[in-house]
C-alpha positions, 0 to 999 in steps of 0.5 A, a space after each residue: 829807049 831813045 830812037 837812036 839807041 840800038 836794041 839788044 835781043 834778050 840773052 837767055 839766062 839759062 842754057 835749055 837742054 844743058 842738063 838733059 838726061 840728068 835725073 834729080 830727086 827733090 825731097 821737100 822736108 817734112 809735111 803738114 803733120 809729123 808722124 811720130 811712129 817709129 822706123 829703122 834708122 838704117 837697114 837692119 838696125 834695131 835703132 828707130 826714130 820718128 818717121 818724119 818730124 814736124 820741123 821748125 817755123 819762122 819765129 817772126 813770121 809764124 810760117 811753118 818750115 814744111 811750107 817754105 820747103 815745098 815752095 822752094 822745091 817747086 821753084 827749083 823743080 821748074 828751074 831744073 826742068 827748064 835746063 832739061 832735067 828729069 825731076 822727081 818730087 817726093 811730094 807736091 802738097 803738104 797733106 801727105 804722110 811719107 816717112 823719111 825711109 819711104 822718101 829714100 826708097 822712092 828715089 832709089 827705085 827711080 834711080 835718080 842721079 842725086 837727091 836734094 833734100 831741102 830743109 830749114 834750120 831752127 835754134 833757140 838762139 835767135 842770132 844763129 844764122 846761115 846755111 849748112 849742107 848735110 851729107 851722109 857718113 854712115 857705113 850703110 851709104 859708103 858707096 855713095 858717100 864720096 859722090 854725095 860729099 862732092 855734090 854737097 861741096 859744089 852746091 853749098 859753095 854755089 848757094 852761099 855765093 848766090 845768097 850771101 848767107 853765112 857758110 856753116 859748111 858741110 856736116 857729116 851725118 850718120 843718124 838720118 834715115 833718109 841718108 841711111 836708106 839711100 842707095 843713090 847720092 843724096 844731100 840735105 841743105 839746111 837753107 837758112 835759120 827760120 828762127 833768125 829774123 833777118 
C-alpha cells in the first residue's frame, strides 16, 4: 500500500456468537456403501425401502455424491460453529453404515432445532441443472411440516442468491424415511446436479 493510504482494520465477515444456543443437525447424505436392507418408510408402516441408497456421482468428474456431501457438510459445520451453533453430524467419515431412519432418530434424541440433510441430484438428462429444497409433507411429520417448510424457503432463497444456481424450488415429499421418522424440523437440499458438467 502507498505510505499515505490509511489502513482499515479487517472487518469480521461473521458475527461470532450470533447463533449461540441454536442446535443444528447436519446429515451428509449417503455413505461409501449403500445398504439395500429394508426399513419402514414411516413409523408403523408396512411399506419399506432401502436403508440408504448409494447416491449419484459426477458424470464428468467421477466423484461420488457421498464424498461431496461430506466435504460440504464439514465446511458447513465449521462455519456454523464459528457463529456459535452447536452442530451435530450424523457422520464424519464415509465408511459408516447408518440408515436414514437411524439418522432421523439420532437427531430426534439430540433435540436439534433443525436438521439439514445435504445431497446432490442426478439425472439421465445432462442438461438438467439447478437446486431444489425438499421438505416433509406426510401426516407422520405434520407437527414439524410448517417449521420445515419455512426453514426450507429461507435456506433455498439464500442458497440461490449465494450461488446463482437455477432455482428448482421447494418439493414436498411424503416418501422419505429420513423425513417420516423425524420429530424435529428437517429439510433436504439437493445442492446441484452432479450429472450436469457446469
